[in-house]
C-alpha positions as CSV (number, residue, x, y, z in Angstrom):
1,X,101.9,111.7,86.0
2,X,99.0,112.9,88.0
3,X,97.0,116.0,86.9
4,X,95.0,118.1,89.6
5,X,92.4,120.5,88.8
6,X,90.4,122.6,91.3
7,X,87.0,123.4,90.3
8,X,84.5,125.8,91.9
9,X,81.9,126.3,89.1
10,X,81.3,123.4,86.7
11,X,84.8,122.3,85.3
12,X,85.6,126.2,85.1
13,X,88.8,127.9,86.6
14,X,87.7,130.6,89.2
15,X,90.4,133.1,87.8
16,X,89.0,133.1,84.1
17,X,85.1,132.9,84.5
18,X,82.4,135.2,86.3
19,X,81.1,134.0,89.6
20,X,78.0,134.9,91.6
21,X,78.1,134.8,95.4
22,X,75.6,135.6,98.3
23,X,77.1,136.8,101.1
24,X,75.7,138.1,104.8
25,X,77.7,140.6,106.7
26,X,77.4,140.5,110.7
27,X,78.9,143.1,112.6
28,X,79.1,146.7,113.6
29,X,80.2,150.3,112.7
30,X,83.7,149.0,111.2
31,X,81.5,147.4,108.4
32,X,78.9,149.9,107.9
33,X,81.1,153.0,107.6
34,X,81.2,154.0,104.1
35,X,78.8,151.2,103.3
36,X,81.7,148.5,102.8
37,X,79.5,145.6,101.9
38,X,78.0,147.5,99.1
39,X,81.3,148.7,97.9
40,X,82.6,145.2,97.8
41,X,79.5,144.4,95.4
42,X,80.6,147.3,93.3
43,X,84.1,146.1,93.2
44,X,83.0,142.5,92.0
45,X,80.7,144.1,89.3
46,X,83.9,145.9,88.0
47,X,85.8,142.8,87.9
48,X,82.9,140.9,86.1
49,X,81.6,139.2,89.1
50,X,78.3,139.1,90.9
51,X,78.1,139.9,94.6
52,X,74.5,139.8,96.3
53,X,74.9,141.2,99.8
54,X,72.8,141.6,102.8
55,X,73.8,142.8,106.4
56,X,73.0,143.5,109.9
57,X,75.4,146.0,111.4
58,X,74.7,147.8,114.7
59,X,77.3,150.2,116.2
60,X,79.1,148.9,119.1
61,X,77.4,145.3,118.9
62,X,79.4,142.2,119.7
63,X,78.8,138.9,118.3
64,X,77.1,138.1,121.8
65,X,74.8,140.9,121.3
66,X,74.0,139.5,117.8
67,X,73.6,135.9,119.2
68,X,70.7,137.1,121.1
69,X,69.1,138.9,118.5
70,X,66.3,137.5,116.0
71,X,66.9,139.9,113.4
72,X,70.6,138.7,113.0
73,X,69.3,134.9,113.4
74,X,66.7,135.1,111.0
75,X,68.9,136.6,108.4
76,X,71.4,133.7,109.0
77,X,68.3,131.2,108.5
78,X,67.4,132.5,105.2
79,X,69.9,129.7,103.8
80,X,71.0,131.4,100.8
81,X,74.5,132.2,101.7
82,X,77.6,131.2,100.1
83,X,79.5,132.9,102.9
84,X,78.6,134.8,106.4
85,X,81.1,137.1,107.6
86,X,81.3,137.6,111.4
87,X,83.2,140.4,112.9
88,X,83.5,141.0,116.6
89,X,83.5,144.2,118.6
90,X,86.8,145.8,117.7
91,X,88.1,146.0,121.4
92,X,87.2,142.5,122.5
93,X,89.8,140.4,120.4
94,X,92.6,142.1,121.9
95,X,91.5,141.5,125.7
96,X,93.1,138.8,127.7
97,X,92.6,135.3,126.5
98,X,90.6,134.3,129.6
99,X,88.0,137.1,128.4
100,X,88.3,136.3,125.0
101,X,87.5,132.8,125.7
102,X,84.4,133.8,127.4
103,X,83.3,137.0,125.4
104,X,84.1,136.0,121.8
105,X,84.6,132.1,121.5
106,X,81.4,131.0,122.5
107,X,79.3,133.3,120.2
108,X,81.7,132.7,117.1
109,X,81.1,129.0,117.5
110,X,77.3,129.5,118.2
111,X,77.2,131.5,114.8
112,X,79.4,129.0,112.9
113,X,77.1,125.9,114.0
114,X,74.0,127.9,113.0
115,X,75.5,129.1,109.6
116,X,76.3,125.2,109.1
117,X,72.7,124.0,110.0
118,X,70.9,126.6,108.0
119,X,73.1,127.0,105.1
120,X,74.8,123.4,104.6
121,X,77.2,124.9,101.8
122,X,78.0,128.0,103.3
123,X,81.5,129.1,104.4
124,X,82.0,130.9,107.7
125,X,84.5,134.0,107.3
126,X,85.7,136.1,110.0
127,X,86.6,139.7,109.8
128,X,90.0,140.3,111.0
129,X,90.0,144.0,112.1
130,X,92.7,146.1,113.2
131,X,94.4,147.9,116.0
132,X,93.4,151.3,116.7
133,X,95.7,154.2,115.3
134,X,97.4,154.9,118.8
135,X,96.3,151.8,120.8
136,X,93.3,151.3,123.0
137,X,93.3,154.2,125.6
138,X,90.0,152.9,127.2
139,X,91.2,149.7,128.1
140,X,94.9,150.7,128.4
141,X,95.1,151.2,132.3
142,X,93.6,147.7,132.7
143,X,95.3,145.8,129.9
144,X,98.8,147.2,129.2
145,X,99.1,144.9,126.2
146,X,96.6,147.1,124.1
147,X,98.3,150.4,124.7
148,X,100.0,150.6,121.3
149,X,98.7,149.9,117.8
150,X,101.2,147.1,117.1
151,X,100.4,145.4,120.2
152,X,96.6,145.7,119.8
153,X,97.0,144.7,116.3
154,X,99.0,141.7,116.9
155,X,96.4,140.5,119.7
156,X,93.6,141.1,117.3
157,X,95.1,139.0,114.5
158,X,95.9,136.3,116.8
159,X,92.5,135.9,118.4
160,X,91.0,135.9,115.1
161,X,93.1,133.1,113.8
162,X,92.3,131.3,116.8
163,X,88.6,131.2,116.3
164,X,88.9,130.7,112.7
165,X,90.9,127.6,113.1
166,X,88.8,126.6,116.0
167,X,85.6,126.5,113.7
168,X,87.4,125.2,110.4
169,X,86.7,128.7,109.1
170,X,88.0,131.4,106.6
171,X,89.7,134.6,107.4
172,X,89.4,137.9,105.7
173,X,92.6,139.5,106.9
174,X,91.5,143.3,106.6
175,X,93.8,144.1,109.8
176,X,96.9,142.7,107.8
177,X,96.4,144.6,104.8
178,X,96.0,147.7,107.0
179,X,99.3,146.9,108.8
180,X,101.1,146.5,105.3
181,X,99.8,150.0,104.0
182,X,100.7,151.6,107.4
183,X,104.1,150.2,107.0
184,X,104.9,150.5,103.5
185,X,102.5,153.7,102.7
186,X,102.2,155.6,105.6
187,X,100.8,158.5,103.4
188,X,97.6,156.9,103.1
189,X,95.3,157.6,106.1
190,X,93.2,154.4,106.7
191,X,91.5,155.9,109.8
192,X,89.0,158.8,110.4
193,X,89.7,161.5,113.1
194,X,88.9,159.2,116.1
195,X,91.6,156.8,115.4
196,X,89.5,153.8,115.3
197,X,86.9,153.6,112.3
198,X,87.9,153.2,108.8
199,X,88.3,156.3,106.4
200,X,87.2,155.7,102.9
201,X,90.8,154.3,102.1
202,X,90.5,152.0,105.2
203,X,86.9,150.8,103.9
204,X,88.3,150.5,100.4
205,X,91.1,148.5,101.8
206,X,88.6,146.2,103.7
207,X,86.6,146.0,100.3
208,X,89.4,144.8,98.5
209,X,90.3,142.2,100.9
210,X,86.7,140.6,101.1
211,X,86.7,140.5,97.2
212,X,89.8,138.7,97.0
213,X,88.9,136.3,99.8
214,X,85.6,135.7,98.5
215,X,86.3,135.2,94.8
216,X,90.0,134.2,95.0
217,X,90.8,136.4,92.6
218,X,93.6,138.9,91.9
219,X,92.4,142.3,93.2
220,X,94.3,144.0,90.3
221,X,90.9,143.0,88.2
222,X,89.0,145.5,90.2
223,X,88.3,148.8,88.1
224,X,86.3,150.6,90.6
225,X,88.0,153.3,92.7
226,X,85.0,154.8,94.4
227,X,86.0,158.4,94.9
228,X,89.6,157.7,95.8
229,X,92.4,158.9,93.4
230,X,93.4,156.2,91.1
231,X,96.8,156.2,92.4
232,X,95.7,155.7,96.2
233,X,93.0,152.9,95.1
234,X,95.9,151.1,92.9
235,X,98.4,151.1,95.8
236,X,95.5,149.4,98.0
237,X,94.8,146.9,95.6
238,X,98.5,146.1,95.2
239,X,98.8,145.7,99.0
240,X,95.6,143.4,99.1
241,X,97.5,141.3,96.4
242,X,100.5,141.1,98.3
243,X,99.0,140.2,101.7
244,X,95.7,138.2,100.6
245,X,95.8,137.1,97.0
246,X,99.5,135.9,97.0
247,X,99.0,134.0,100.2
248,X,95.5,132.6,100.4
249,X,96.6,129.3,102.1
250,X,97.8,131.5,105.3
251,X,94.1,132.6,105.7
252,X,92.6,129.2,105.4
253,X,91.1,130.1,101.9
254,X,91.2,126.7,100.1
255,X,92.0,124.8,103.1
256,X,88.8,123.2,103.5
257,X,88.2,122.6,99.7
258,X,87.9,118.9,98.1
259,X,91.0,117.2,97.5
260,X,91.0,114.3,95.2
261,X,93.4,111.4,96.0
262,X,93.6,107.8,95.6
263,X,95.7,104.8,95.2
264,X,95.0,101.5,93.4
265,X,96.4,97.8,92.5
266,X,95.5,95.6,89.6
267,X,95.2,92.0,89.6
268,X,94.7,90.8,85.9
269,X,91.7,93.0,84.5
270,X,90.6,93.6,88.4
271,X,90.9,97.2,89.7
272,X,91.1,97.8,93.3
273,X,91.2,101.3,94.6
274,X,91.7,103.1,97.9
275,X,90.0,106.4,98.1
276,X,92.4,108.8,100.1
277,X,90.4,112.0,99.3
278,X,90.0,114.6,101.8
279,X,87.2,117.3,102.7
280,X,84.7,115.2,100.4
281,X,81.5,113.5,100.7
282,X,80.6,112.9,97.2
283,X,82.7,111.1,94.5
284,X,82.5,110.2,90.6
285,X,85.0,107.3,89.1
286,X,85.8,107.5,85.4
287,X,87.3,104.1,84.8
288,X,88.5,105.2,81.1
289,X,86.6,102.5,79.5
290,X,83.0,104.2,79.4
291,X,82.2,102.8,82.9
292,X,81.5,105.0,86.0
293,X,80.8,104.7,89.7
294,X,79.5,107.0,92.6
295,X,80.8,104.5,95.4
296,X,83.5,105.7,97.5
297,X,85.8,102.7,96.9
298,X,84.5,100.7,93.8
299,X,86.1,97.8,92.4
300,X,86.1,97.5,88.7
301,X,86.6,94.6,86.3
302,X,88.0,95.7,82.9
303,X,86.9,93.8,79.7
304,X,89.9,94.3,77.6
305,X,93.5,94.8,78.4
306,X,94.8,98.1,77.5
307,X,96.1,101.3,78.7
308,X,93.5,103.4,80.5
309,X,93.3,106.6,82.8
310,X,91.4,106.4,86.0
311,X,89.9,109.8,87.2
312,X,88.4,110.6,90.5
313,X,86.4,113.5,91.0
314,X,85.7,114.2,94.7
315,X,83.7,117.2,95.8
316,X,81.8,119.0,98.5
317,X,79.2,121.7,98.7
318,X,81.6,124.5,97.4
319,X,84.3,122.7,95.4
320,X,85.7,119.9,93.5
321,X,88.9,118.4,92.7
322,X,89.9,116.0,90.0
323,X,93.0,113.3,90.4
324,X,93.7,111.0,87.5
325,X,96.4,108.1,87.1
326,X,97.2,106.0,84.0
327,X,96.9,102.4,84.4
328,X,97.9,99.6,82.5
329,X,95.3,96.4,82.2
330,X,97.2,93.0,81.3
331,X,95.8,90.2,79.5
332,X,96.0,87.7,82.4
333,X,95.9,87.8,85.9
334,X,99.4,88.6,87.5
335,X,98.7,86.5,90.7
336,X,100.4,83.2,90.4
337,X,99.8,80.7,93.5
338,X,98.9,83.8,95.9
339,X,100.3,84.8,99.3
340,X,97.8,85.2,102.0
341,X,97.1,88.8,103.0
342,X,99.5,90.5,100.9
343,X,99.4,94.3,100.7
344,X,101.6,96.5,98.6
345,X,101.3,100.1,98.8
346,X,101.3,103.1,98.1
347,X,100.4,102.3,94.3
348,X,101.2,104.8,92.5
349,X,104.3,105.8,94.3
350,X,107.0,108.5,94.3
351,X,109.6,106.9,96.8
352,X,109.0,103.7,98.4
353,X,107.0,100.7,98.3
354,X,105.7,98.9,101.6
355,X,105.0,95.1,101.4
356,X,102.9,93.9,104.3
357,X,102.0,90.3,104.9
358,X,101.4,87.9,107.6
359,X,103.6,85.3,106.1
360,X,107.3,85.1,106.1
361,X,108.7,86.2,102.7
362,X,112.1,85.1,101.1
363,X,112.6,87.2,98.2
364,X,111.4,90.2,96.2
365,X,112.0,91.1,92.7
366,X,111.1,94.1,90.7
367,X,110.9,94.0,86.8
368,X,110.2,96.9,84.3
369,X,107.7,96.5,81.5
370,X,110.5,95.3,79.1
371,X,111.0,92.1,81.5
372,X,114.3,93.5,83.0
373,X,115.0,92.9,86.7
374,X,116.0,96.2,88.3
375,X,115.8,95.3,91.9
376,X,116.0,92.0,94.1
377,X,116.4,91.7,98.0
378,X,116.3,88.6,100.2
379,X,117.0,90.2,103.5
380,X,113.9,90.3,105.2
381,X,111.3,88.1,106.9
382,X,107.7,89.4,107.1
383,X,107.5,93.1,106.1
384,X,109.5,95.1,103.8
385,X,110.1,98.7,102.8
386,X,111.8,99.3,99.2
387,X,113.3,102.7,98.1
388,X,112.2,103.0,94.4
389,X,112.7,106.9,94.3
390,X,115.8,106.4,91.8
391,X,113.7,104.4,89.6
392,X,112.4,105.9,86.4
393,X,108.8,106.9,86.3
394,X,106.7,104.2,84.6
395,X,105.1,100.8,85.0
396,X,106.9,98.1,86.7
397,X,105.9,94.6,88.3
398,X,107.0,93.6,91.8
399,X,107.3,89.7,92.3
400,X,107.2,88.5,96.0
401,X,108.4,85.2,97.1
402,X,106.7,83.6,100.2
403,X,107.6,80.1,101.9
404,X,106.2,77.0,100.1
405,X,106.7,78.2,96.5
406,X,104.2,80.8,96.9
407,X,104.6,83.7,94.6
408,X,102.7,86.7,93.7
409,X,103.2,89.5,91.3
410,X,101.7,92.9,91.6
411,X,101.8,96.0,89.0
412,X,102.7,99.4,90.2
413,X,103.2,102.8,88.9
414,X,106.2,104.8,89.7
415,X,105.5,108.4,89.4
416,X,107.8,111.7,89.2
417,X,109.4,112.6,92.5
């Protein structure tokens, strides 16, 4: 059986313990209306967390203008950020693709590269904004696709998804939360009178989205309502829960976390591992006998036969993950006369075993821990895929017969499907 634990502090679950994050907001009036970054910080405090925010927000500015501004770049270079939030000028993401490719994408990439160089453990987060209440009347004569809220909002969402995916970044899907509220709670006015900027309720929806995206916590934990009525604030938090918290993976949240995974084979008291972890650059192995290793793929020699649990903790700057499997170390070597370049994988396995060798094979047998023959086959030459999905979970031994009376037995673990 495999056990997996996602860790963001030191062995503590994010849903229970308080967290502290430093966030820089780069954008324009959509962010500074109602002081949305500070509102997000107050929400975090009300939920038992700590959020330090700084920002550089200039009305009407695009990422291109920010990219040429030393104040913006110097804030990024402070190097203290857990997240840097990037917001494009509101009309740009809904432009035709060729304009987005020239006006938005190069500067999104510029900032993502700058963030990673100056804040190696920071994550870039794009602020997905919304379509204007009645569409973009300014650009409508030139780009009919932006003439309505629905089409402008759909294009804005698509383009933010593009830049996030192209830069391995996260999304704060504020526009998606707005869309949900517009459809399900039209009595809540999200816009100011200009049909573009956020009302207090609109900024509250944005702040809820950022709290949930940054801390990965249920926005129902928030008790700060600002000056909204408790009923309106509760509706917005529930909308954020449905759109963001219940679908974190949809917005790339968690996609770039460390994922610990490994397979192994044993030969007597010798353990050989294959590290299959993703998004990880640091590793700690616990072999279950008091010995550890920080190598990526160490071999380990056990002194005594017994049952052990192997654990691998893989990590990057902002996340850790643990994978663990049981292993039985036998008293003596399971290799008889040996078959050259024999590989048997994956191990542990759920559905199948692959046997790979350069030598011709004559027969394969599988035995359970009681020595009972549970599988045999003689119909193959060099390579073989054996379906073991019907076997009960547990420890097995696969014995491979080669030409010239060569045999080799390898232990493998069958885990639950």
